[in-house]
C-alpha positions as CSV (number, residue, x, y, z in Angstrom):
1,M,-26.5,15.1,-14.8
2,S,-24.5,17.9,-16.4
3,A,-25.5,16.7,-19.9
4,I,-29.2,17.0,-18.8
5,S,-28.5,20.5,-17.5
6,G,-27.1,21.5,-20.9
7,I,-30.1,20.1,-22.7
8,E,-32.5,21.9,-20.3
9,Q,-30.7,25.2,-20.9
10,A,-30.9,24.7,-24.6
11,L,-34.6,23.9,-24.4
12,W,-35.2,27.1,-22.4
13,D,-33.2,29.1,-25.0
14,I,-35.2,27.5,-27.9
15,K,-38.5,28.4,-26.2
16,G,-37.4,31.9,-25.6
17,K,-36.4,32.4,-29.2
18,Y,-39.7,30.9,-30.3
19,F,-41.8,33.3,-28.2
20,N,-39.2,36.1,-28.8
21,I,-38.8,36.8,-25.1
22,P,-35.7,36.5,-22.8
23,V,-35.5,33.4,-20.6
24,Y,-35.5,35.4,-17.4
25,Q,-39.0,36.7,-18.3
26,M,-40.3,33.1,-18.6
27,L,-38.8,32.4,-15.2
28,G,-40.6,35.3,-13.5
29,G,-38.8,38.4,-14.5
30,K,-35.9,40.4,-13.1
31,A,-34.9,39.7,-9.6
32,R,-32.4,42.5,-9.2
33,Q,-31.6,45.9,-10.8
34,K,-27.8,45.2,-10.9
35,I,-25.3,42.7,-9.6
36,K,-21.6,42.7,-8.6
37,V,-19.3,40.8,-10.9
38,Y,-15.6,40.0,-10.8
39,S,-13.2,39.5,-13.6
40,W,-10.3,37.0,-13.7
41,V,-6.9,38.4,-14.3
42,G,-4.1,36.2,-15.5
43,G,-0.6,36.4,-16.8
44,D,2.8,34.8,-16.5
45,R,4.7,38.0,-15.5
46,P,3.8,40.4,-12.7
47,M,3.7,43.3,-15.0
48,D,1.2,41.5,-17.3
49,V,-1.1,40.9,-14.3
50,V,-0.9,44.6,-13.3
51,A,-1.7,45.7,-16.8
52,A,-4.7,43.3,-17.0
53,A,-6.0,44.5,-13.6
54,K,-5.8,48.1,-14.7
55,K,-7.6,47.3,-17.9
56,N,-10.4,45.7,-15.9
57,R,-10.7,48.7,-13.7
58,R,-11.2,50.9,-16.8
59,R,-14.0,48.6,-17.8
60,D,-15.8,49.2,-14.4
61,S,-15.0,45.7,-13.1
62,L,-15.2,46.1,-9.3
63,Q,-13.4,42.9,-8.4
64,S,-10.5,41.0,-9.9
65,K,-9.3,37.5,-9.2
């Protein structure tokens, strides 16, 4: 089923490019003004993790995982 999902996404993208409109407009328009997102933080050493988390905060990422 995941292969079919990928094909369906590609077809929506092709249709959007053909009509020069974003896919979300073809699906009914915006549903929200903004959304919360999180950013993954990784590293082998604790100081690397701290540095990456601080970098994400500077980029306005509200949550880190």
